N, C-alpha and C positions, 0 to 999 in steps of 0.2 A: 390142585394139585395140592401133592402132601408138602407141608412145612417142615425141613429139617429140623430136627433138635439136639443140641450138643448139650453133654455131660460135661463139665470144665470144673477140673478139680485143681487149685492151687492156693501157695499160701496168700492172703489177703491182710492190710493191714488192721490191725497193729500188729499182726505176726512179722517178726524182725528180720526179713528178708528180701533182697531187692527185688525179687520177683512178686511181690506184693505190688508196688508200683507197677511193674512191667504189666501186670494182669489189669490191674485197676485202669490203664491207660488202654491196652487193645480192648478189652471185651466190648466197650460200646461200639466199637466199629466192626466187630466180628460178629456183631449182633444186626448188625446189616443183612447177614446172609444164612441167619437161622434162629431159632428159638435157641437161649441158653438158660441151662439151669446151674448155678455156681455151686459146688460142693466145697465147704471148706473145714476146716481143722474142728471135731467134738468141741463145742464148750468155747468157742471164738465167736466172738460180736465184731462184724465189719463196723470199721468209723466211719467209710466213707458212707454216707447216706443215698450217694446215684443208685450203688449196688442193690438195695432192698426195693428202690423204687422202680428199677426197672428190670431186676431179673427176680428169678424164683432162687432163692438161697436156702440150701439146706446142708444138713452136718453130713461128712463122710461116711457117718454110721449108716445113713439111709441112702446111699447108693444101690446096694444088693436088690434093697426091696424095689427100688425106682427102676431098677433094670428089667425087674420082673412085670412090675404095674404097666409099664408103658413103653412105647418105642422109643428108642434113641440112635440116632445115626451119625455117632460119633464119642468116643470117650476120649478127651484130652487130660494126661496127667502132667504136670511141670515139676522136672526134676533138678535139684540143686544138693549143694553141699549144707544145707543149713538143718536143723533139728526139726524147722518149721514143715519140711516136708515127710516127716516120720507116717504119717496117718494117708499121706498120697501113696508113699510105695508100698505100704501094707495093703492097701485098698488094688494097687497096678498089679501087684503078684497075684491075685484073686479073679481079677476082672479084666483082662488084657484089653489096653487100646495104646492109643498115639500117645507115645512119650515124648515131651520137648524135652532134649537134652541140652538145660543149659550150660552146660561144661562137660567134659569127657570125664575127668579125674572126679570120681564119687569115693576116693579112698578114704577121706575123714569122716564122711556121713555114714559107709558102709560099719567101720570100726563104731562109729557112736552107736548106730542102731543098734550092733548087737549087744554092746556094753549097758545100755539105756532103756531098749525095748523089748529086746530078747532076754537080756538078763544074763548072759552066756558069751563072755568075748571070748571062749575057746573056740565059738562058732566063726570066730572073724578069722583066728590064727590056723584055724583047719584049712578054712576055704582057701587062706594065701597059700596055705601050704601045697593045697591041692592043685590050686589053678597056675602058679607061678613056682613051684618046684622049691628047692633049698635055697634062694636068694630071696623068694616071700617069705618064708618060714623066718628067715633071718630079719627081714624087714618087719614082717608082723609082730616081733618079741621087742624090737627097738619103739615101735610104735605104741605099744600095751603099755610101755615102762615111759611115755611122754616123750620120747627121745626122736622128734619132729626132724628128718632131714629133706634135704633136697630130692634123694634118691627116692623117696615116696611117689612122689608123681610118675614115676616109670612103672607104677604098679596102677593101673586106673580104680580096678575093681568096679568099673562098669559092664564089666560082662551079665550079672544077673539081671541088669536092667534091659540089656539088648537082648535076653532071653524071652522075659516076659513081654515084650514089647508086640504089638501086631503092625505097628509102624512108627518112626522116630520124625520129628522135626529137629533142626538145627539150624544155627543161626551162622554158620560157617562152614566153607569148604575143610577147614583145616579137621573139625570133629567128624562130618559127615564122611570124610576118606576113610578116617581112623577107625571109626564105627562099622563101614564097611568091610573093612581087612578081619573084624571079629566075627560079623556076622552077614554074610553077603547076599543072604535070601531076603533081608529085612528091607521091604520098603521105606524109602525116606525123601524127605524134601530138606530142601537149603532154604529157609524162608529169612530174609535180612529182619534184624530186629527193628521194630519201629520206634521210634520217641517223637512227641510232641517237638515242634520247633519252638522254641524260647522266643518271647518279646524281648526286645533288645533292652539292655539295662545298662546305662550311663555309669561308666568307671567312675566317675569323681564323685557321682550321688551315691554308686553304692560304696565307696570308701569313706563318704560322709556319714553314714547310716551305720557302719562297722566302727567307726571310730578308728579308722586307720589313716595313716599319713599321706598326703595327698603325690609327694615327690616320691616316696619310697620305690625301690623295684622289688615286686613282690612275686614270689614262686608259690604257689599252691598245689596241694594234692587232694584228691576228694576219695572216701568209701574206706570201708575196713582197711585198719592198717596192719601189717605183718612183716614177718621177715622178707617177705619175696617181692613185697612192694618197692622195694631198690631204695628205699630211704637213703641207706647210706652213703652210696655216692652223689645222690642230690645233695646231702649235708656236706658233702667234700667242696661239691661246685659253689654251695652258698659260701663256705667259709673263705674259697678263693676270691668269689666276687667280693667279698666284703674287704680282702687284702688289696683288693683293685682300687678300692676307695669307694666303692656304690654303698649307699643305704640298701642293702639288701634283707631281704625278710623271707622266711619261708612258713607259711600258714598249711595244717596238715586237718583237713576237716572231715573228721569221721571218729570212728571208737578203734581203740587200739586192742591189739590181742592181749590177752594175758600172759602170754607165750611170750612176749617181745616186751625186753625192757628199754622201749623207746626213750623215756625221760633220761635213763642212766646214759645210753649212746649221745643223744645230745649235748647234755652237762660234759662227758668226757672229750667231746668234739669243743668244748668252751662255746656253744651256742644257745647257752639257754635263755638270754636276753633277745634273740632275734629268731626265736622259732616258737611257734605258737599251735596248739593243739586244742580244738575247739571240742571234741568228743560231737555227739549226735546234736544237729543242728535242723530246726524245721525247714521247710522247702524253700521260703522267702528268704531266710538267712543263707541257706546254700545258694541259690541265685546271686544274690549277693557278691558273696565270695568269689565267685567264677570270676563276675563282670569286674571286681577290685583284683584280678590277678593279672601280671603282666604275662605271666608264661605257666601252664599247667601243666604241671609233671604226672603223667599217668604209667609207671613203668610195673614190670612184673615180670620175675623170672626164678624159676620156673613158672610154666604156665598150665592150669588145669585145661587149658582148652574154653576158656571160659569167651562168650562176649559181653566187653563191659558197657553196660548203660550208663554208668559214668561217664564211661570218656566219649559215648553219642552225644551226650548232653553238652559236655564241653565244647566237642567240636560242631554241636547246632548253635552252641552261643556264642561260636563265633572266635574261640580264643586260640592263640597259638598254643598247641600242645606237642609235648614230647611222649613217645611213646616206644614200647619195646618193639625190637623187631621180629618177634616170636609169634608163632601160635595164629589166631585169627587176626590179631592187630598185624600182620606181615601182610595180610590181604587188602589192606588200606592203599589204594593208590596215591602214586609219587605226588607230593604239592598239595596233599592235604595234612597230614601232620608230619613232625619232623621224627624220621624213625633213627632208633636207637640200637646199635648192636650190642647184642649181649655178651661178648667177647671180650678183650682186652683191651678194647677201646672205648666201652662204655663209659667209663668216667671223663675222658678226653672228650667225647662227643658231647657229653651232657653240658661240661662248660663250655667248648664251644659253640654249640646251640644258644646257650646261654648269653654269652657275649654278643652274637651276631643279632639275636631278637632285640636283646636291650638297648645296645646300639643302632639299630635299625629300625624306629619302629613303624617307618613304612612297608618294610618287609615283613612284620610281625603281623602287621593289619591285613597284608595281603593274603598270608596264609591263613589269618582266621575267617576273611572270606570265602575262603576256596572251601575249607573246612565246612562251613554253614551250608554253601551250596551244595555240596557235596551229600550232605545228613537230610536236607530239605529233597534232594533229588531222588535218593538211594535208600532211604531209611524213614519213609514217610508209614504212620499207623494205617493208613487207608491200604499202602501197598503190602504189609506184614498180613492186615485183617484179609486180604484177597491170597494171598498165598497160603493162609492157613485154610481157608475154604476149599481153595481148588485140591490141595493134598485130601482133606477128608473127605471130596466128593467124589474121588476117584478110589479111595481106598475100599470106602463104603458103598459105593455105588450109589450114588445119589442121581435120582434121573435127570436131573437139570441143577445147573450152579444160576442163579440169579440172587438179585438183589431185592430182599423183602422191604427194604425201608431206602430212600434217598439219600439220609443223611445219619451219622452215628446215635445211638441212642442218648449220649449226653456227650459234652465237650469235657475232656479229662484236662484242658488246659487251654489257657488263652493265648492264643498265637499274636504276632506281630501283624502289622498290615501289608507286608511283603509277604506273606502265606495265607491260605485259606484251606478249610478241610478238601482235601483231594486236590489241592492245587498241586502243580507241579512245575518249578520255575525250571528256565531254561538248564540244560546240563551242564556242569563245569567242563572247561575245555581239557581234552585226554592230552597228557605228556607227547611233545612232538616226537616222532618214532628217531627223524634223524636230526639232532640239533644242531643250530647252524653256529658257525664262528659268533666270537661275541662281536657285538657291535658297540658303536660308542656309548648306547643308553644304557648298557649292560657292564661299563667296566667297573662302576662304583661299584655294585655287587660280586663281582669276579675280586675287586681288590679286598672287598670285606671279608669273603670266604678266608682268602690269602691271610689275613691279617689274626682271623680266629683261628685258622690251624695254625700260625706261627707263634701265638700267645700260648696256646696249652703247650706251648717246650718242646714240639714234635722236628727234628731235623732231619737231614740228610739219612742217619742212621736206622730212622723210623720209617722206611719206604712203605711198609704192611700199612701201617696205622693210617699214615699219610695218606694213601690211597683211599683207605676206609673210609676217613673222615671227610677227605675231600668229595667223595661219590654221595656221600648222606648229605652233606651240607647242601651238595648243588640240587639235590632234589625239591628243596623248598625255594629257590630263587629263580 
């Protein structure tokens, strides 16, 4: 029986893209269903020795010759907004395949590609005008002058990628629906992103390794930091928590956009002594910072439609996490994360959640436990690989879908004893369709909700905000 072979084109470490980690974790599981040739940017030397040990690794320039030389039963291209995707996008236009749309909005990449690869920024300007009319032409003029605004997200610039694709894989219904509106005939599959379930890390031990005070209230955010990660309202919440008398700290783990004056913002708010920006940290320290946090803050508005691997890692680590209730993040079930609306209630909700979760460690622990169970059940690497294989088999007409190997080619991470390769813990309990009236056991939580709303200064004249805050907070108790 013919063994399918996949041409898999992706950034790989040390390429500066979160998709590098994503692919290195997915590949050993996808290798259970097909032989894989990994194509990487010309000149890149993968730092993960498992890749060369288990896969054929070739430069992207070899892809055309390889497609002529032997049969491939699927081509997979990973697209995102990083310059690390330049060679992949060049190949995807010439040799159509399945494009994995890690986000819907590719605006920043397409501008960068025109300016730095095609060496003609007017190609971008003309495309914006042709595709979006006068509003697009106006936005293009702002963008080429480095005047980045939220409105840029209304011009996704993903149309060329959808036009070039033979099929697409998305990680959310949000992206799939919007892609279908642009190109209804394009075959697609929604495959939930897979992440390794991390081994539990003790909070106190992690803080000791990082030199963090044991008794402080620590908020943490992870990943690349820019103006759309909603750091300013989180800083306002931090300032209020300190005014409440709490020893509250905020740690931002990741790089900072050169277009975002984060140190200046922190200084103007008088929080320089209470906020730490770590810059890039290795995986071991990343996991310690996650474990050390009392609350993780993973906000963004507007959204490019991305599914956040860092968010899934936080949830998988069992950390109580605040997320913006937009895009793919709004698809999280109730009770898995604290959803923050992006309207006028945003700042009030952030503060109310922080007060509630810091004041009720039992509630925070329960939220974290539900988050970990959700990731284990719905975002396993095993299920993600199967989703890829099923779509490729259907699109490319594989005669049969079967496992070639019983186990992954290698283990991308070490899981705790509560999970194993392919193991699926019990599904988290769904929310009750018809909530029952409060019982005596739930009265303390109802009271805590009331206090959280009252403490943010909402009164009878703020009915709309009160209802929004009450509804959101009720989702996590």
